C-alpha positions as a printed NumPy array, in Angstrom:
array([[ 22.135,   2.934,   4.103],
       [ 18.396,   3.624,   4.191],
       [ 17.257,   6.365,   6.545],
       [ 13.959,   6.674,   8.39 ],
       [ 12.94 ,  10.335,   8.226],
       [ 10.166,  12.814,   8.865],
       [  8.644,  14.304,   5.67 ],
       [ 10.675,  17.502,   6.151],
       [ 13.965,  15.666,   6.658],
       [ 13.198,  13.487,   3.637],
       [ 13.255,  16.692,   1.561],
       [ 16.59 ,  17.612,   3.182],
       [ 18.126,  14.272,   2.246],
       [ 16.844,  14.638,  -1.341],
       [ 18.819,  17.887,  -1.677],
       [ 21.96 ,  16.132,  -2.902],
       [ 23.994,  19.315,  -3.385],
       [ 23.437,  20.33 ,   0.23 ],
       [ 24.205,  16.818,   1.431],
       [ 27.362,  16.459,  -0.658],
       [ 28.98 ,  19.721,   0.505],
       [ 28.493,  18.771,   4.156],
       [ 29.942,  15.332,   3.433],
       [ 32.964,  16.925,   1.733],
       [ 33.499,  19.253,   4.719],
       [ 33.275,  16.4  ,   7.236],
       [ 35.546,  14.235,   5.095],
       [ 38.369,  16.747,   5.683],
       [ 38.535,  15.351,   9.247],
       [ 40.118,  12.063,   8.192],
       [ 42.492,  11.043,  10.975],
       [ 42.4  ,  10.536,  14.726],
       [ 39.642,  12.802,  16.096],
       [ 38.07 ,  12.503,  19.538],
       [ 34.674,  14.194,  19.882],
       [ 32.084,  15.887,  17.644],
       [ 28.739,  17.452,  18.532],
       [ 25.946,  17.396,  15.927],
       [ 23.492,  20.067,  17.067],
       [ 20.047,  19.882,  15.516],
       [ 20.882,  16.5  ,  14.031],
       [ 17.483,  15.883,  12.414],
       [ 17.274,  12.317,  11.108],
       [ 20.988,  11.832,  11.828],
       [ 22.516,  11.791,   8.338],
       [ 25.396,  14.147,   9.223],
       [ 26.049,  12.159,  12.405],
       [ 26.246,   9.106,  10.162],
       [ 28.964,  10.842,   8.132],
       [ 30.814,  11.704,  11.354],
       [ 30.945,   8.082,  12.56 ],
       [ 33.859,   7.312,  10.224],
       [ 36.036,  10.164,  11.489],
       [ 35.372,  10.614,  15.227],
       [ 35.683,   8.291,  18.204],
       [ 32.621,   9.845,  19.858],
       [ 29.634,  11.775,  18.497],
       [ 26.912,  13.392,  20.603],
       [ 23.839,  14.252,  18.526],
       [ 21.061,  16.499,  19.84 ],
       [ 17.608,  17.043,  18.319],
       [ 14.705,  19.02 ,  19.797],
       [ 11.902,  17.531,  17.663],
       [ 10.694,  14.203,  19.157],
       [  9.754,  12.702,  15.78 ],
       [ 13.118,  13.517,  14.199],
       [ 14.903,  12.321,  17.369],
       [ 13.142,   8.951,  17.125],
       [ 14.289,   8.617,  13.516],
       [ 17.89 ,   9.542,  14.372],
       [ 18.002,   7.124,  17.297],
       [ 16.799,   4.285,  15.052],
       [ 19.08 ,   5.244,  12.144],
       [ 22.185,   5.432,  14.346],
       [ 21.433,   2.534,  16.685],
       [ 24.131,   0.27 ,  15.193],
       [ 26.95 ,   2.765,  15.87 ],
       [ 28.574,   2.409,  19.285],
       [ 30.311,   5.781,  18.995],
       [ 27.075,   7.84 ,  18.718],
       [ 24.832,   9.035,  21.533],
       [ 21.529,  10.612,  20.409],
       [ 19.794,  12.97 ,  22.849],
       [ 16.459,  14.78 ,  22.679],
       [ 16.126,  18.339,  23.923],
       [ 16.883,  22.005,  23.389],
       [ 20.595,  22.654,  22.778],
       [ 20.256,  25.965,  24.629],
       [ 19.477,  24.001,  27.809],
       [ 22.282,  21.427,  27.492],
       [ 25.474,  21.45 ,  29.524],
       [ 28.   ,  19.2  ,  27.796],
       [ 30.561,  17.321,  29.894],
       [ 33.453,  17.506,  27.424],
       [ 34.906,  19.998,  24.969],
       [ 34.63 ,  18.974,  21.328],
       [ 37.049,  18.993,  18.408],
       [ 34.185,  19.802,  16.025],
       [ 30.66 ,  21.178,  16.2  ],
       [ 28.324,  20.499,  13.282],
       [ 25.302,  22.796,  13.331],
       [ 23.368,  22.649,  10.07 ],
       [ 20.335,  24.635,  11.233],
       [ 20.78 ,  27.152,   8.415],
       [ 18.369,  29.692,   7.011],
       [ 18.777,  32.758,   4.815],
       [ 20.799,  35.463,   6.623],
       [ 20.343,  33.357,   9.811],
       [ 16.981,  35.082,  10.387],
       [ 14.513,  32.201,  10.681],
       [ 16.708,  29.681,  12.506],
       [ 18.4  ,  29.545,  15.919],
       [ 21.906,  29.13 ,  14.509],
       [ 23.34 ,  32.23 ,  16.224],
       [ 22.028,  31.717,  19.794],
       [ 22.845,  27.999,  19.622],
       [ 26.429,  28.55 ,  18.473],
       [ 27.015,  31.468,  20.835],
       [ 26.325,  29.004,  23.655],
       [ 27.8  ,  25.857,  22.122],
       [ 31.185,  27.509,  21.57 ],
       [ 31.669,  27.244,  25.334],
       [ 32.017,  23.487,  24.758],
       [ 34.531,  23.703,  21.906],
       [ 38.27 ,  23.14 ,  22.343],
       [ 40.525,  26.177,  21.674],
       [ 41.646,  24.463,  18.466],
       [ 38.13 ,  23.248,  17.616],
       [ 36.209,  23.993,  14.416],
       [ 32.59 ,  24.504,  13.393],
       [ 30.819,  23.224,  10.263],
       [ 29.614,  25.363,   8.628],
       [ 32.347,  27.894,   9.333],
       [ 30.206,  30.938,   8.54 ],
       [ 28.019,  32.752,   6.039],
       [ 28.269,  35.542,   3.472],
       [ 25.14 ,  37.633,   2.812],
       [ 24.36 ,  39.69 ,  -0.288],
       [ 21.441,  41.898,  -1.328],
       [ 19.969,  43.171,  -4.611],
       [ 17.275,  45.724,  -5.418],
       [ 14.226,  44.106,  -7.028],
       [ 10.702,  44.669,  -8.219],
       [  8.682,  41.833,  -6.657],
       [  5.067,  40.834,  -7.252],
       [  4.131,  39.769,  -3.727],
       [  3.775,  42.368,  -0.976],
       [  5.093,  40.224,   1.867],
       [  8.315,  38.5  ,   2.917],
       [  8.759,  35.197,   1.081],
       [ 11.355,  32.852,  -0.333],
       [ 12.06 ,  32.998,  -4.074],
       [ 10.778,  29.507,  -4.876],
       [  8.404,  29.95 ,  -7.855],
       [  8.289,  33.71 ,  -7.185],
       [  8.563,  36.282,  -9.975],
       [ 10.761,  39.358,  -9.576],
       [ 13.012,  41.658, -11.617],
       [ 16.529,  42.609, -10.466],
       [ 17.526,  46.307, -10.597],
       [ 21.075,  46.333,  -9.162],
       [ 24.264,  44.352,  -8.832],
       [ 24.591,  42.15 ,  -5.756],
       [ 26.033,  43.898,  -2.703],
       [ 27.835,  41.823,  -0.054],
       [ 26.556,  43.433,   3.124],
       [ 27.707,  41.105,   5.907],
       [ 29.984,  38.143,   6.592],
       [ 30.101,  36.102,   9.786],
       [ 32.55 ,  33.544,  11.171],
       [ 30.822,  31.272,  13.664],
       [ 33.945,  31.069,  15.829],
       [ 33.443,  34.754,  16.625],
       [ 30.819,  36.074,  18.988],
       [ 27.848,  37.239,  16.899],
       [ 25.349,  39.917,  17.915],
       [ 21.969,  38.652,  16.662],
       [ 20.684,  42.22 ,  16.228],
       [ 21.571,  43.27 ,  12.695],
       [ 21.151,  46.768,  11.242],
       [ 22.808,  48.363,   8.208],
       [ 22.223,  50.992,   5.52 ],
       [ 22.658,  49.351,   2.119],
       [ 23.44 ,  51.61 ,  -0.868],
       [ 22.746,  50.411,  -4.411],
       [ 23.365,  51.828,  -7.885],
       [ 20.282,  51.311, -10.058],
       [ 20.922,  49.581, -13.395],
       [ 17.719,  50.489, -15.303],
       [ 14.564,  52.591, -15.195],
       [ 11.488,  51.276, -13.424],
       [  9.959,  50.652,  -9.987],
       [ 11.755,  49.033,  -7.056],
       [  9.84 ,  47.682,  -4.088],
       [ 12.037,  45.146,  -2.333],
       [ 15.315,  43.419,  -1.6  ],
       [ 16.482,  39.963,  -2.573],
       [ 18.731,  38.505,   0.149],
       [ 21.059,  35.648,  -0.81 ],
       [ 23.204,  33.7  ,   1.653],
       [ 26.316,  31.709,   0.747],
       [ 27.403,  29.055,   3.237],
       [ 31.113,  28.784,   4.027],
       [ 31.578,  25.209,   5.209],
       [ 35.4  ,  25.288,   5.404],
       [ 38.186,  27.534,   4.109],
       [ 37.911,  25.761,   0.737],
       [ 34.189,  24.961,   0.419],
       [ 31.51 ,  27.621,  -0.2  ],
       [ 28.004,  26.605,  -1.241],
       [ 25.437,  28.874,  -2.822],
       [ 21.71 ,  28.475,  -2.155],
       [ 20.232,  25.017,  -2.735],
       [ 16.545,  23.985,  -2.525],
       [ 16.877,  23.157,   1.203],
       [ 19.832,  25.356,   2.19 ],
       [ 19.287,  29.123,   2.375],
       [ 16.896,  29.756,  -0.533],
       [ 16.99 ,  33.502,  -1.346],
       [ 14.571,  35.7  ,   0.586],
       [ 12.452,  38.51 ,  -0.919],
       [ 11.685,  41.434,   1.414],
       [  9.286,  44.265,   0.459],
       [  9.496,  47.999,   1.064],
       [  7.454,  50.963,  -0.223],
       [  7.619,  51.241,  -4.015],
       [  9.852,  53.917,  -5.558],
       [ 10.351,  55.027,  -9.159],
       [ 14.014,  54.915, -10.198],
       [ 16.197,  55.711, -13.199],
       [ 19.408,  54.085, -14.375],
       [ 22.448,  55.239, -12.343],
       [ 20.334,  56.487,  -9.405],
       [ 21.652,  55.605,  -5.96 ],
       [ 19.167,  54.125,  -3.484],
       [ 19.867,  53.481,   0.202],
       [ 17.748,  50.978,   2.159],
       [ 17.88 ,  50.487,   5.912],
       [ 17.697,  46.767,   6.691],
       [ 17.083,  45.485,  10.234],
       [ 16.398,  42.011,  11.631],
       [ 17.156,  39.794,  14.602],
       [ 18.927,  36.541,  13.802],
       [ 16.991,  33.662,  15.332],
       [ 13.749,  35.633,  15.793],
       [ 12.172,  34.88 ,  12.423],
       [ 11.068,  36.855,   9.392],
       [  8.624,  38.83 ,  11.567],
       [ 11.663,  40.716,  12.93 ],
       [ 12.598,  42.146,   9.493],
       [ 12.266,  45.89 ,   8.876],
       [ 13.106,  47.774,   5.651],
       [ 12.784,  51.43 ,   4.677],
       [ 14.253,  53.642,   1.937],
       [ 16.286,  56.496,   3.446]])
């Protein structure tokens, strides 16, 4: 099937690893399923996957251009209703068996995944599930060349510590968007450290975990004041951010 897309959603569809893991997760719902919500449906490709496994799909998209594409792409399917608007302002009439909410970004910082799901869970059956199921976040000490927050695409940096898993969230739980933690690292070599590399792994189901892909949670590089270190030193960094409020909410400081 050919999909009409916006330029951004065309890049999403070209990320075959991202697309395939969501298809595998949805495919686990083979059987007799009633209702699924696709929140932030974009051009509608995940709703298209859902049409084979659910009697009814309600797809919501806030961007008018993407909504128009999804409505055209899904027009032939009688079991899909495509709506335009902000999910945070929707009141759904029925409780769903599954919520698909693919609005992912590294550590959930620059995307409204947490506020959307905190509300949408009110419209999920007690036995209902969410795809993705949650995320696992890790951090590493680095020396980075740029002095501002940026994703690691084509960026140069040097890693100075092992990866530290610092948080894990299940979307079925209530999540406080205000995150703060002191992260302690053991330095692996002499040099200068001036930032953190944050990597997010997406847990789609109990059996499917996907690492970063070009369009799904690319690692994020976050600066702090430079510090000289030696091998086997221990460095503690305070990391703060607000999930859903963007990279401008990030704060880091060595303590």
